[in-house]
Residue frames relative to the residue before (quaternion, step in Angstrom):
aa qw qx qy qz dx dy dz
M 1.0000 0.0000 0.0000 0.0000 0.00 0.00 0.00
E 0.4836 -0.6561 0.4976 0.2968 3.49 -1.09 0.76
K 0.4427 -0.7022 0.4950 0.2566 3.55 -0.86 1.00
K 0.4147 -0.7161 0.5055 0.2442 3.56 -0.86 0.99
K 0.3012 -0.7464 0.5687 0.1694 3.51 -1.01 0.87
K 0.3270 -0.7321 0.5655 0.1931 3.53 -1.01 0.86
P 0.4843 -0.6380 0.4937 0.3387 3.58 -0.99 0.70
P 0.5006 -0.6746 0.4440 0.3119 3.61 -0.93 0.81
V 0.5575 -0.5581 0.4904 0.3704 3.52 -1.28 0.42
A 0.5809 -0.6066 0.4099 0.3558 3.59 -0.96 0.82
R 0.5895 -0.6217 0.3913 0.3360 3.58 -1.00 0.85
R 0.5947 0.5959 -0.3751 0.3880 3.59 1.04 -0.68
M 0.6060 0.5961 -0.3588 0.3857 3.58 1.12 -0.62
A 0.5293 0.6254 -0.4106 0.4002 3.59 1.21 -0.31
H 0.7078 0.4510 -0.2505 0.4826 3.57 1.19 -0.52
I 0.6059 0.5417 -0.3581 0.4596 3.59 1.28 -0.14
Q 0.1469 -0.8265 0.5416 0.0452 3.55 -0.21 1.30
P 0.5030 -0.6304 0.4855 0.3374 3.59 -1.17 0.51
F 0.5212 -0.5384 0.5224 0.4068 3.52 -1.32 0.07
Y 0.3779 -0.7392 0.5072 0.2314 3.57 -0.55 1.11
V 0.6022 0.5725 -0.3653 0.4197 3.56 1.10 -0.62
M 0.5705 0.5976 -0.3981 0.3985 3.60 1.12 -0.45
E 0.5840 0.5536 -0.3651 0.4682 3.57 1.15 -0.57
L 0.6777 0.4743 -0.2865 0.4834 3.55 0.98 -0.87
L 0.6335 0.5266 -0.3365 0.4562 3.58 1.02 -0.75
A 0.6347 0.5194 -0.3309 0.4669 3.59 0.99 -0.81
R 0.6423 0.5090 -0.3139 0.4793 3.57 1.02 -0.82
A 0.6346 0.5286 -0.3296 0.4574 3.58 1.01 -0.81
R 0.6548 0.5044 -0.3178 0.4646 3.59 0.96 -0.83
D 0.6201 0.5329 -0.3397 0.4649 3.59 1.04 -0.73
L 0.6649 0.4992 -0.3061 0.4637 3.57 0.92 -0.89
E 0.6386 0.5148 -0.3264 0.4696 3.58 1.02 -0.77
A 0.6343 0.5270 -0.3287 0.4602 3.59 1.04 -0.75
Q 0.6636 0.4810 -0.2883 0.4951 3.56 1.23 -0.52
G 0.6307 -0.5648 0.3262 0.4204 3.57 1.29 0.02
R 0.4896 0.6632 -0.4366 0.3603 3.61 1.26 0.07
S 0.3812 -0.6826 0.5733 0.2451 3.55 -1.19 0.62
I 0.0629 -0.8021 0.5939 -0.0050 3.58 -0.77 1.08
V 0.2452 -0.7262 0.6234 0.1544 3.55 -1.00 0.89
H 0.2223 -0.8076 0.5373 0.0986 3.58 -0.51 1.19
M 0.1003 0.7689 -0.6225 0.1061 3.54 -0.63 1.23
E 0.5291 0.6433 -0.3840 0.3985 3.55 1.24 0.52
I 0.6887 0.5287 -0.2808 0.4089 3.59 1.08 -0.65
G 0.2936 -0.7756 0.5396 0.1449 3.57 -0.78 1.07
E 0.4957 0.6193 -0.4454 0.4151 3.55 0.79 1.08
P 0.4916 -0.6667 0.4580 0.3227 3.61 -0.76 0.93
D 0.4335 -0.7052 0.4969 0.2605 3.57 -1.01 0.79
F 0.5648 0.5897 -0.3855 0.4296 3.58 1.24 -0.33
I 0.4255 -0.6690 0.5307 0.2996 3.57 -1.04 0.68
T 0.6953 -0.4475 0.3525 0.4382 3.54 -1.31 0.24
P 0.5481 -0.6282 0.4315 0.3446 3.63 -0.89 0.87
D 0.6179 -0.6180 0.3581 0.3287 3.54 -1.00 0.91
P 0.6335 0.5266 -0.3751 0.4250 3.68 0.87 -0.69
I 0.6406 0.5109 -0.3255 0.4718 3.59 1.07 -0.68
I 0.6404 0.5163 -0.3231 0.4680 3.57 0.97 -0.85
R 0.6455 0.5178 -0.3242 0.4583 3.60 0.93 -0.86
A 0.6492 0.5167 -0.3197 0.4575 3.58 0.96 -0.85
G 0.6342 0.5249 -0.3254 0.4652 3.58 1.06 -0.70
H 0.6346 0.5220 -0.3179 0.4730 3.57 1.00 -0.86
Q 0.6712 0.5100 -0.2990 0.4472 3.55 0.89 -0.96
A 0.6520 0.5098 -0.3172 0.4631 3.58 0.98 -0.81
L 0.6492 0.5105 -0.3182 0.4656 3.56 0.98 -0.83
A 0.6679 0.4988 -0.3017 0.4628 3.58 0.94 -0.88
A 0.6853 0.4761 -0.2788 0.4754 3.57 1.13 -0.63
G 0.5439 -0.6586 0.3837 0.3510 3.58 1.26 0.08
C 0.3842 0.7233 -0.4902 0.2982 3.59 1.15 0.50
T 0.3085 0.7862 -0.4674 0.2612 3.54 0.57 1.21
H 0.5334 0.6272 -0.4085 0.3940 3.58 1.24 0.20
Y 0.6788 -0.4573 0.3737 0.4365 3.54 -1.31 0.20
T 0.2732 -0.6962 0.6273 0.2172 3.53 -1.27 0.47
P 0.6644 -0.4367 0.3685 0.4818 3.62 -1.20 0.01
A 0.6406 -0.5613 0.3601 0.3806 3.57 -1.12 0.63
L 0.6821 0.4811 -0.2921 0.4668 3.60 1.04 -0.67
G 0.6142 -0.5463 0.3481 0.4507 3.58 1.28 -0.25
L 0.6796 -0.4567 0.3719 0.4373 3.54 -1.30 0.22
V 0.5119 -0.6513 0.4590 0.3210 3.57 -0.87 0.91
R 0.6580 0.5212 -0.3190 0.4400 3.59 0.91 -0.86
L 0.6635 0.4916 -0.3144 0.4683 3.59 1.02 -0.72
R 0.6293 0.5176 -0.3371 0.4716 3.58 1.00 -0.75
Q 0.6471 0.5035 -0.3120 0.4801 3.57 1.05 -0.75
A 0.6392 0.5248 -0.3243 0.4592 3.58 1.04 -0.76
I 0.6382 0.5126 -0.3248 0.4737 3.59 1.02 -0.77
A 0.6413 0.5075 -0.3181 0.4796 3.57 0.98 -0.85
G 0.6465 0.5175 -0.3135 0.4648 3.57 1.04 -0.76
H 0.5916 0.5637 -0.3514 0.4569 3.58 1.13 -0.66
Y 0.6552 0.4800 -0.3082 0.4953 3.58 1.00 -0.78
R 0.6411 0.5338 -0.3330 0.4395 3.59 0.94 -0.84
S 0.6404 0.5315 -0.3289 0.4463 3.59 1.01 -0.77
A 0.6868 0.4258 -0.2674 0.5248 3.57 1.27 -0.39
G 0.6129 -0.6040 0.3298 0.3883 3.57 1.27 0.29
V 0.6056 0.5354 -0.3571 0.4680 3.59 1.22 0.38
A 0.2942 -0.7676 0.5466 0.1596 3.59 -0.68 1.09
V 0.0922 0.7745 -0.6159 0.1110 3.56 -0.63 1.18
D 0.3462 -0.7307 0.5503 0.2083 3.57 -0.79 1.01
A 0.5205 -0.6662 0.4386 0.3049 3.59 -0.85 0.96
S 0.5772 0.6018 -0.3804 0.3999 3.61 1.13 -0.48
R 0.6792 0.4803 -0.2855 0.4759 3.59 1.22 -0.40
V 0.5923 0.5723 -0.3557 0.4417 3.59 1.29 -0.07
L 0.0669 -0.7757 0.6274 0.0127 3.57 -0.83 1.04
V 0.2624 -0.7550 0.5837 0.1428 3.58 -0.79 1.05
T 0.0890 -0.8367 0.5392 -0.0351 3.57 -0.77 1.08
P 0.5641 -0.5611 0.4609 0.3933 3.61 -1.25 0.26
G 0.8015 -0.1604 0.0474 0.5741 3.56 0.15 1.30
A 0.6536 -0.4742 0.3937 0.4391 3.54 -1.30 0.08
S 0.5578 0.6060 -0.3909 0.4109 3.59 1.16 -0.50
G 0.6367 0.5121 -0.3288 0.4736 3.59 1.01 -0.75
A 0.6326 0.5230 -0.3271 0.4683 3.56 1.07 -0.74
L 0.6529 0.5132 -0.3138 0.4603 3.58 0.93 -0.86
Q 0.6442 0.5234 -0.3268 0.4520 3.57 0.96 -0.81
L 0.6503 0.5064 -0.3164 0.4697 3.58 0.96 -0.81
V 0.6872 0.5005 -0.2974 0.4345 3.57 0.77 -1.04
M 0.6936 0.4664 -0.2936 0.4639 3.59 0.77 -0.96
S 0.6594 0.5308 -0.3182 0.4269 3.58 0.98 -0.79
V 0.7252 0.4208 -0.2605 0.4786 3.60 0.95 -0.76
L 0.7087 0.4692 -0.2665 0.4544 3.61 1.19 -0.35
V 0.8140 0.3589 -0.1235 0.4397 3.54 0.75 -1.14
N 0.2180 -0.7494 0.6152 0.1115 3.55 -0.89 1.04
P 0.6612 -0.4877 0.3639 0.4387 3.61 -1.17 0.39
G 0.8046 0.2681 -0.2229 0.4808 3.55 -0.94 0.97
E 0.5953 0.5562 -0.3771 0.4405 3.59 1.21 -0.24
A 0.3829 -0.7681 0.4880 0.1588 3.54 -1.11 0.76
V 0.1536 -0.7335 0.6536 0.1057 3.52 -1.30 0.60
L 0.2709 -0.7644 0.5664 0.1463 3.56 -0.73 1.08
M 0.1075 0.7824 -0.6065 0.0918 3.57 -1.03 0.85
A 0.6053 -0.5840 0.4047 0.3589 3.54 -1.22 0.49
D 0.1088 -0.7390 0.6614 0.0676 3.52 -1.25 0.69
P 0.4444 -0.2164 -0.8386 0.2291 1.67 -1.14 2.28
G 0.0710 0.7785 -0.6207 0.0600 3.50 -1.28 0.57
Y 0.6929 -0.4575 0.3449 0.4377 3.55 -1.32 0.13
P 0.4643 -0.7448 0.3950 0.2714 3.62 -0.52 1.13
C 0.6192 0.5699 -0.3669 0.3964 3.62 0.98 -0.71
N 0.5504 0.6174 -0.4079 0.3866 3.60 1.09 -0.54
R 0.7041 0.4413 -0.2756 0.4833 3.58 0.84 -0.92
H 0.6422 0.5373 -0.3351 0.4319 3.59 1.06 -0.67
F 0.6251 0.5165 -0.3514 0.4680 3.59 1.06 -0.59
V 0.6018 0.5253 -0.3599 0.4820 3.59 1.13 -0.53
R 0.6508 0.5162 -0.3090 0.4631 3.57 0.96 -0.87
L 0.6167 0.5817 -0.3470 0.4011 3.56 1.00 -0.79
V 0.7393 0.3454 -0.2183 0.5352 3.60 1.11 -0.62
E 0.5661 -0.6457 0.3475 0.3766 3.56 1.28 0.58
G 0.4395 0.6712 -0.4782 0.3572 3.57 1.11 0.63
E 0.4456 -0.6722 0.5239 0.2742 3.55 -1.36 0.03
P 0.1978 -0.7659 0.5977 0.1303 3.60 -0.49 1.12
I 0.1385 -0.7899 0.5949 0.0543 3.57 -0.77 1.03
G 0.2069 -0.7869 0.5731 0.0982 3.54 -0.44 1.23
V 0.1870 -0.7785 0.5939 0.0788 3.56 -0.69 1.12
P 0.4092 -0.7334 0.4750 0.2627 3.64 -0.50 1.10
V 0.0027 -0.7829 0.6214 -0.0301 3.55 -0.90 1.00
G 0.0917 -0.8032 0.5881 0.0230 3.55 -1.15 0.64
P 0.7859 -0.3513 0.2215 0.4581 3.56 -1.26 -0.18
E 0.5765 0.6102 -0.3839 0.3847 3.59 1.12 -0.52
T 0.7531 0.2491 -0.1831 0.5808 3.62 1.24 -0.37
A 0.5182 -0.6472 0.3951 0.3957 3.57 1.26 0.46
Y 0.5946 -0.6022 0.3381 0.4116 3.57 1.13 0.76
Q 0.5640 0.5699 -0.3890 0.4536 3.57 1.15 0.66
L 0.5383 -0.5647 0.5028 0.3721 3.55 -1.28 0.37
N 0.0577 -0.7446 0.6556 0.1112 3.52 -1.31 0.35
A 0.7240 -0.4566 0.2787 0.4356 3.58 -1.24 0.23
D 0.6357 0.5334 -0.3394 0.4428 3.60 1.00 -0.76
L 0.6599 0.4972 -0.3086 0.4712 3.59 0.94 -0.84
V 0.6422 0.5205 -0.3236 0.4604 3.57 0.99 -0.83
E 0.6679 0.4999 -0.3058 0.4588 3.56 0.90 -0.89
A 0.6627 0.5105 -0.3107 0.4514 3.59 0.96 -0.83
A 0.7232 0.4357 -0.2441 0.4771 3.59 1.06 -0.72
W 0.4848 0.7081 -0.4150 0.3023 3.59 1.26 -0.28
T 0.0358 -0.7628 0.6453 0.0212 3.54 -1.12 0.77
P 0.6671 -0.4875 0.3551 0.4372 3.61 -1.20 0.19
Q 0.6655 0.5126 -0.3041 0.4493 3.60 1.18 -0.46
T 0.4731 0.6973 -0.4412 0.3086 3.61 1.23 -0.19
R 0.1364 -0.8130 0.5654 0.0276 3.54 -0.73 1.14
A 0.8105 0.0050 0.0394 0.5843 3.57 1.13 -0.65
V 0.2168 -0.7160 0.6440 0.1600 3.50 -1.38 0.34
M 0.1192 -0.7948 0.5926 0.0541 3.56 -0.92 0.91
V 0.0342 -0.7748 0.6312 -0.0028 3.55 -0.96 0.96
A 0.1988 -0.7707 0.5945 0.1140 3.57 -1.27 0.37
S 0.1247 0.7918 -0.5853 0.1221 3.56 -0.85 0.98
P 0.4262 -0.3375 -0.7804 0.3090 1.58 -0.87 2.40
S 0.4393 -0.7236 0.4810 0.2281 3.53 -1.16 0.62
N 0.2401 -0.6752 0.6702 0.1929 3.47 -1.42 0.36
P 0.5882 -0.1687 -0.7905 0.0257 1.72 -1.61 1.93
T 0.5945 0.6685 -0.3340 0.2967 3.61 1.18 -0.29
G 0.3587 -0.7627 0.4733 0.2561 3.60 1.17 -0.45
T 0.5160 0.6549 -0.4174 0.3615 3.60 1.23 0.22
L 0.4078 -0.7023 0.5368 0.2287 3.53 -1.32 0.42
L 0.3424 -0.6678 0.6148 0.2424 3.52 -1.30 0.51
S 0.4173 -0.7212 0.4857 0.2644 3.58 -0.64 1.05
L 0.5696 -0.6000 0.4349 0.3555 3.56 -1.12 0.64
Q 0.5945 0.5664 -0.3609 0.4422 3.58 1.12 -0.61
E 0.6888 0.4546 -0.2820 0.4893 3.58 0.92 -0.89
L 0.5932 0.5628 -0.3599 0.4491 3.58 1.09 -0.67
R 0.6272 0.5358 -0.3334 0.4565 3.59 0.98 -0.82
K 0.6623 0.5111 -0.3066 0.4540 3.57 0.93 -0.89
I 0.6555 0.4969 -0.3102 0.4766 3.57 0.96 -0.88
H 0.6513 0.5240 -0.3142 0.4501 3.56 0.93 -0.90
R 0.6400 0.5294 -0.3257 0.4517 3.57 0.94 -0.87
L 0.6667 0.4985 -0.2939 0.4698 3.59 0.95 -0.89
V 0.6771 0.4986 -0.2964 0.4529 3.57 0.84 -1.00
R 0.6714 0.5010 -0.3009 0.4558 3.58 0.90 -0.91
A 0.6457 0.5319 -0.3241 0.4417 3.59 0.98 -0.81
R 0.7381 0.3933 -0.2223 0.5012 3.58 1.13 -0.60
G 0.5534 -0.6773 0.3685 0.3149 3.56 1.22 0.36
A 0.5321 0.6080 -0.4183 0.4149 3.57 1.15 0.56
A 0.5106 -0.6472 0.4837 0.2941 3.56 -1.34 0.02
L 0.2455 -0.7346 0.6122 0.1595 3.54 -1.23 0.58
I 0.1129 -0.7773 0.6188 0.0154 3.55 -0.85 1.11
V 0.0870 -0.8063 0.5849 0.0142 3.56 -0.80 1.02
D 0.2473 -0.7528 0.5999 0.1108 3.54 -0.76 1.15
E 0.0220 0.8089 -0.5843 0.0613 3.58 -0.54 1.22
I 0.1749 0.8439 -0.4915 0.1253 3.55 1.17 0.66
Y 0.7492 0.3462 -0.1993 0.5282 3.60 1.11 -0.64
Q 0.2558 0.8375 -0.4682 0.1182 3.58 1.25 0.22
G 0.6879 0.4922 -0.3022 0.4395 3.62 0.88 -0.80
L 0.6816 0.4587 -0.2748 0.4995 3.57 1.23 -0.44
V 0.3198 0.7151 -0.5404 0.3072 3.55 0.41 1.30
Y 0.2455 -0.8167 0.5159 0.0811 3.55 -0.85 1.05
E 0.7696 0.0013 -0.0315 0.6377 3.57 1.21 -0.48
G 0.7576 0.4513 -0.2727 0.3848 3.52 -1.28 0.29
G 0.6695 -0.5550 0.3048 0.3885 3.58 1.13 0.44
G 0.0281 -0.8350 0.5474 0.0478 3.58 0.29 -1.21
R 0.2790 0.7695 -0.5303 0.2211 3.59 1.09 0.61
S 0.5797 -0.5992 0.4275 0.3494 3.54 -1.15 0.65
A 0.5822 -0.5742 0.4553 0.3521 3.53 -1.20 0.62
L 0.5800 0.5998 -0.3704 0.4082 3.59 1.17 -0.49
S 0.5753 0.5674 -0.3853 0.4456 3.59 1.24 -0.18
V 0.6892 0.4572 -0.2537 0.5016 3.57 1.30 -0.33
C 0.8051 -0.0233 0.0728 0.5882 3.56 0.91 -0.95
D 0.3831 -0.7714 0.4838 0.1554 3.52 -1.05 0.88
D 0.7139 0.4651 -0.2472 0.4615 3.57 1.08 -0.73
I 0.4907 0.6322 -0.4369 0.4107 3.57 0.84 1.03
F 0.4237 -0.6454 0.5602 0.3001 3.54 -1.37 0.18
V 0.0517 -0.7928 0.6073 0.0004 3.59 -0.71 1.08
I 0.1620 -0.7994 0.5773 0.0394 3.53 -0.71 1.18
N 0.0509 0.7869 -0.6123 0.0567 3.54 -0.94 0.92
S 0.2436 -0.7812 0.5690 0.0822 3.54 -1.30 0.22
F 0.4121 -0.6676 0.5544 0.2776 3.53 -1.28 0.42
S 0.4911 0.7180 -0.4019 0.2859 3.61 1.26 -0.08
K 0.8009 0.3812 -0.1929 0.4197 3.56 0.52 -1.18
F 0.7565 0.3510 -0.2094 0.5107 3.60 0.48 -1.15
F 0.7510 0.4115 -0.2142 0.4698 3.59 0.89 -0.93
G 0.4144 -0.7610 0.4318 0.2503 3.60 1.26 -0.07
M 0.5152 0.6523 -0.4046 0.3812 3.59 1.10 0.68
T 0.0835 0.8555 -0.5101 0.0310 3.61 1.01 0.72
G 0.7515 0.4248 -0.2330 0.4478 3.60 0.73 -1.03
W 0.5681 0.5961 -0.3848 0.4170 3.58 1.25 -0.16
R 0.2422 -0.8248 0.4741 0.1906 3.57 1.34 -0.33
L 0.4423 0.6730 -0.4617 0.3719 3.54 0.45 1.25
G 0.1106 0.7756 -0.6140 0.0960 3.53 -0.92 0.98
W 0.1959 -0.7736 0.5791 0.1668 3.53 -1.27 -0.27
V 0.1587 -0.7415 0.6388 0.1300 3.50 -1.36 0.26
V 0.2274 -0.7081 0.6495 0.1583 3.53 -1.15 0.76
A 0.0820 -0.8350 0.5438 -0.0191 3.56 -0.48 1.23
P 0.5736 -0.5394 0.4648 0.4049 3.59 -1.19 0.40
E 0.6485 -0.5917 0.3202 0.3562 3.54 -0.96 0.91
G 0.6874 0.5254 -0.2940 0.4061 3.59 0.91 -0.86
Y 0.6900 0.4741 -0.2807 0.4694 3.61 1.24 -0.22
V 0.4886 0.7109 -0.4228 0.2779 3.59 1.19 -0.37
E 0.6589 0.5246 -0.3247 0.4304 3.60 0.86 -0.90
A 0.6666 0.4921 -0.3053 0.4694 3.59 0.93 -0.86
M 0.6628 0.4978 -0.3072 0.4675 3.57 0.99 -0.80
E 0.6118 0.5343 -0.3474 0.4686 3.58 1.08 -0.64
R 0.6412 0.5222 -0.3261 0.4580 3.59 0.92 -0.86
L 0.6773 0.4891 -0.2944 0.4641 3.55 0.93 -0.91
A 0.6355 0.5304 -0.3324 0.4520 3.59 0.96 -0.83
Q 0.6200 0.5528 -0.3397 0.4412 3.58 0.99 -0.80
N 0.7416 0.4426 -0.2187 0.4542 3.54 1.03 -0.81
I 0.7771 0.3702 -0.2206 0.4588 3.62 0.94 -0.69
F 0.8252 0.0258 -0.0577 0.5613 3.63 1.06 -0.47
L 0.4527 -0.7323 0.4054 0.3072 3.58 1.32 0.14
A 0.7324 -0.3021 0.2298 0.5653 3.60 0.76 -1.07
A 0.5701 -0.5581 0.4692 0.3786 3.55 -1.28 0.31
P 0.6812 -0.4998 0.3245 0.4252 3.64 -1.15 0.45
T 0.4965 -0.7098 0.4225 0.2667 3.56 -0.72 1.12
I 0.6785 0.4850 -0.3032 0.4608 3.61 0.78 -1.00
S 0.6300 0.5415 -0.3333 0.4459 3.58 1.00 -0.80
Q 0.6566 0.5116 -0.3184 0.4535 3.57 0.97 -0.82
H 0.6605 0.4892 -0.3166 0.4735 3.58 0.91 -0.82
A 0.6351 0.5246 -0.3328 0.4589 3.58 1.00 -0.78
A 0.6703 0.5295 -0.2965 0.4272 3.58 0.96 -0.91
L 0.4978 0.6437 -0.4369 0.3834 3.60 1.20 -0.23
A 0.6819 0.4626 -0.2813 0.4918 3.58 1.22 -0.49
A 0.4734 0.7170 -0.4261 0.2832 3.60 1.23 -0.15
F 0.7503 0.3992 -0.2153 0.4809 3.57 1.06 -0.69
S 0.4035 0.7189 -0.4771 0.3046 3.60 1.26 0.18
P 0.6287 -0.5401 0.3904 0.4008 3.61 -1.13 0.50
E 0.6271 0.5468 -0.3385 0.4396 3.59 1.01 -0.80
T 0.6852 0.4683 -0.2836 0.4803 3.57 0.89 -0.93
M 0.6665 0.5153 -0.3187 0.4343 3.59 0.84 -0.90
A 0.6092 0.5375 -0.3572 0.4610 3.61 1.09 -0.60
I 0.6369 0.5135 -0.3193 0.4782 3.58 1.02 -0.80
L 0.6813 0.5012 -0.2905 0.4475 3.56 0.88 -0.96
E 0.6238 0.5262 -0.3430 0.4652 3.59 1.06 -0.65
Q 0.6214 0.5227 -0.3430 0.4722 3.59 1.01 -0.69
R 0.6647 0.4986 -0.2983 0.4696 3.57 0.99 -0.83
R 0.6129 0.5371 -0.3483 0.4632 3.57 1.02 -0.75
S 0.6528 0.5113 -0.3098 0.4653 3.57 0.96 -0.85
E 0.6413 0.5162 -0.3263 0.4645 3.59 1.04 -0.73
F 0.6251 0.5162 -0.3419 0.4752 3.60 1.00 -0.74
E 0.6399 0.5191 -0.3268 0.4629 3.58 0.97 -0.81
R 0.6358 0.5263 -0.3259 0.4610 3.59 0.99 -0.80
R 0.6424 0.5158 -0.3197 0.4680 3.58 0.99 -0.80
R 0.6388 0.5204 -0.3276 0.4624 3.58 0.93 -0.89
D 0.7039 0.4819 -0.2738 0.4443 3.57 0.84 -0.98
Y 0.6102 0.5037 -0.3567 0.4967 3.59 1.23 -0.28
L 0.7238 0.4858 -0.2642 0.4126 3.57 0.78 -1.05
L 0.6048 0.5947 -0.3780 0.3710 3.61 0.88 -0.82
P 0.7361 0.3792 -0.2675 0.4928 3.66 0.61 -0.94
A 0.6151 0.5582 -0.3595 0.4253 3.60 1.04 -0.67
F 0.7030 0.4446 -0.2723 0.4837 3.60 0.91 -0.86
R 0.6008 0.5502 -0.3633 0.4521 3.57 1.05 -0.63
A 0.6438 0.5267 -0.3154 0.4567 3.55 1.02 -0.77
L 0.6770 0.4788 -0.2865 0.4799 3.59 1.20 -0.46
G 0.6555 -0.5417 0.3082 0.4265 3.60 1.26 -0.08
F 0.5136 0.6006 -0.4397 0.4268 3.58 1.26 0.06
E 0.2579 -0.7787 0.5569 0.1306 3.57 -1.07 0.76
F 0.0678 -0.7712 0.6329 0.0047 3.53 -1.10 0.89
P 0.1555 -0.8391 0.5142 0.0857 3.59 0.17 1.23
V 0.7526 0.2187 -0.1483 0.6031 3.59 1.26 -0.38
V 0.3589 -0.7225 0.5470 0.2235 3.58 -0.81 0.98
P 0.3908 -0.7205 0.5113 0.2584 3.63 -0.67 1.01
Q 0.2938 -0.7875 0.5254 0.1324 3.54 -0.90 0.97
G 0.8158 0.1233 -0.0544 0.5624 3.58 1.22 -0.19
A 0.6872 0.4388 -0.3949 0.4234 3.54 -1.44 -0.13
F 0.4149 -0.6849 0.5086 0.3162 3.61 -1.12 -0.57
Y 0.5066 0.6289 -0.4184 0.4156 3.52 0.95 1.03
L 0.1490 -0.7098 0.6748 0.1366 3.49 -1.39 0.47
Y 0.1650 -0.7780 0.6015 0.0756 3.57 -0.71 1.10
A 0.1137 -0.8611 0.4955 -0.0019 3.52 -0.07 1.37
D 0.3336 -0.6664 0.6268 0.2275 3.53 -1.12 0.77
S 0.0916 -0.8356 0.5416 -0.0074 3.54 -0.41 1.28
S 0.3319 0.7996 -0.4597 0.1978 3.58 1.28 0.23
A 0.6048 0.5426 -0.3671 0.4527 3.61 1.17 -0.36
L 0.7382 0.4115 -0.2063 0.4931 3.57 1.26 -0.40
T 0.8102 0.0200 0.0235 0.5853 3.60 1.12 -0.57
H 0.3430 -0.7095 0.5703 0.2319 3.55 -1.27 0.42
D 0.7548 0.2424 -0.1569 0.5889 3.58 1.29 -0.04
S 0.2563 -0.8191 0.4937 0.1401 3.57 -0.06 1.29
F 0.6098 0.5507 -0.3693 0.4341 3.61 1.11 -0.52
V 0.6475 0.4887 -0.3076 0.4973 3.58 0.97 -0.84
F 0.6249 0.5459 -0.3235 0.4548 3.55 1.01 -0.86
A 0.6702 0.5042 -0.2990 0.4552 3.59 0.92 -0.94
R 0.6527 0.5080 -0.3223 0.4605 3.59 0.99 -0.77
K 0.6673 0.4872 -0.3018 0.4757 3.57 0.95 -0.86
L 0.6249 0.5437 -0.3368 0.4477 3.57 1.01 -0.80
L 0.6561 0.5008 -0.3044 0.4754 3.57 1.02 -0.80
D 0.7240 0.4587 -0.2620 0.4435 3.57 0.72 -1.05
E 0.7780 0.3791 -0.1862 0.4650 3.57 0.86 -0.94
A 0.7995 0.2812 -0.1373 0.5126 3.60 1.03 -0.73
G 0.4114 -0.7339 0.4626 0.2797 3.59 1.20 -0.26
V 0.5447 0.5594 -0.4285 0.4546 3.59 1.05 0.83
A 0.1910 -0.7941 0.5706 0.0853 3.58 -0.73 1.08
V 0.0372 0.7803 -0.6198 0.0747 3.58 -0.84 1.08
T 0.4693 -0.6744 0.4978 0.2777 3.58 -1.29 0.23
P 0.3425 -0.7501 0.5240 0.2134 3.63 -0.70 1.01
G 0.6542 -0.5756 0.3466 0.3472 3.55 -1.17 0.65
R 0.5883 0.6179 -0.3840 0.3529 3.59 1.07 -0.58
D 0.5503 0.6051 -0.4041 0.4096 3.61 1.20 -0.24
F 0.7668 0.4345 -0.1827 0.4356 3.59 1.11 -0.61
G 0.7914 -0.2555 0.1331 0.5391 3.57 1.22 0.26
S 0.5795 -0.6144 0.4331 0.3148 3.54 -1.32 -0.21
H 0.5571 0.6019 -0.3997 0.4093 3.61 1.24 0.06
C 0.8348 -0.2091 0.0698 0.5044 3.57 -0.35 1.36
P 0.1646 0.8288 -0.5274 0.0891 3.64 0.89 0.74
D 0.6535 0.5434 -0.3278 0.4126 3.60 1.01 -0.73
R 0.6410 0.5287 -0.3206 0.4548 3.57 1.27 -0.26
H 0.7718 0.4109 -0.1657 0.4562 3.56 1.16 -0.49
I 0.1040 -0.7464 0.6554 0.0495 3.49 -1.33 0.62
R 0.2397 -0.7492 0.5955 0.1633 3.57 -1.06 0.75
F 0.1494 -0.7488 0.6417 0.0726 3.50 -0.97 1.01
A 0.1804 -0.7637 0.6106 0.1066 3.58 -0.92 0.92
Y 0.2040 -0.7832 0.5724 0.1315 3.58 -0.77 0.97
T 0.2835 0.7636 -0.5021 0.2906 3.50 0.80 1.22
T 0.6230 0.4391 -0.3789 0.5248 3.55 1.01 0.87
G 0.6865 -0.5378 0.3098 0.3789 3.55 -1.22 0.49
M 0.6905 -0.5119 0.3278 0.3921 3.54 -1.25 0.47
E 0.6408 0.5225 -0.3420 0.4466 3.60 0.94 -0.76
N 0.6421 0.5044 -0.3204 0.4804 3.59 1.02 -0.76
L 0.6398 0.5209 -0.3317 0.4574 3.58 0.98 -0.80
K 0.6509 0.5056 -0.3196 0.4675 3.60 0.95 -0.82
E 0.6406 0.5072 -0.3210 0.4788 3.55 1.02 -0.76
G 0.6400 0.5282 -0.3245 0.4539 3.59 0.99 -0.80
V 0.6478 0.5115 -0.3171 0.4671 3.57 0.94 -0.87
E 0.6582 0.5060 -0.3118 0.4621 3.59 0.94 -0.85
R 0.6461 0.5105 -0.3241 0.4657 3.61 0.97 -0.78
I 0.6554 0.4956 -0.3142 0.4755 3.58 0.97 -0.82
R 0.6125 0.5469 -0.3468 0.4533 3.59 1.03 -0.75
R 0.6737 0.4721 -0.2975 0.4845 3.59 0.90 -0.89
F 0.6232 0.5536 -0.3358 0.4387 3.59 0.99 -0.83
L 0.7223 0.4268 -0.2285 0.4938 3.57 1.00 -0.86
G 0.4236 -0.7125 0.4607 0.3171 3.56 1.24 -0.21
R 0.4320 0.7027 -0.4604 0.3281 3.56 1.13 0.62
């Protein structure tokens, strides 16, 4: 018999890298199955469950039979609620520009698809969230990682953008607060980047997924500075709705129709129950709960920073938001991935190595997520102290 040939995997998949931390997470789960205690400081997911008012709203919607498709742009009431959330922060946003998506990932897919042609480039910070570059690759674009360090708070600035610009540049993407560094992009610098991008006929994309989790420095939306930009946000991090898979994007008016057409074709609509549940996300009751949680994240950060510094990790920039510490571990190791594996196997602490976030000095860096309770964090610090012989 003639041997059947399998069609090859598409060439673009060669550029889609796995999350290296997933290898460590799988190892951590194996160790836990063997009875080992593991302190998880690798997962970028809040440990708090979804606030009760949101859960109740989801139950009520399900009981009321709200199980049909919604419009591709999302429930009108939810889009209006999101616009109202911006208004409460002093930013005027028309609900017609708000698109509700299956997580921030759905928003990224829409934005990159309507903006980027094959061969066109998107500039972004390195280190940065890995999926951002992969969504550019998915549409046959070129993600250009611009090396950033503590001298710019691990953020792009106008000078870096201008130096990295090529004729193929179609968009610039920034994140504030950022993953993995937790730093903010100042509104002053955002204005400069926006002015440059607009003058050259390109687009500015702003990732504000961690916007509600800001501890110093304001954290106002980029929409308070400029209107003709794409702003991506999510109900996952601040609102604690990771498994509900719900996000949104505020788009310039001229792109909404194209994004709606694409949404109709690739995912039709965001999950219906999740949208109805999210209507309770902006209620005073929910916001009070979320503020308490934000304060708890800040308390965890303020405990870990001095504790890790005492162990030899360096933090040249204090993170102002999100729930991550991006540590320079070069005084302790020359290979953060090997270090992370040994730390897991020998000390039972799971962390994320720098190679997940780009190619700029990844072996020097480790990301710690403070998405577990204070007692677990204290135990993790003690285990790392013993591991280092300190």
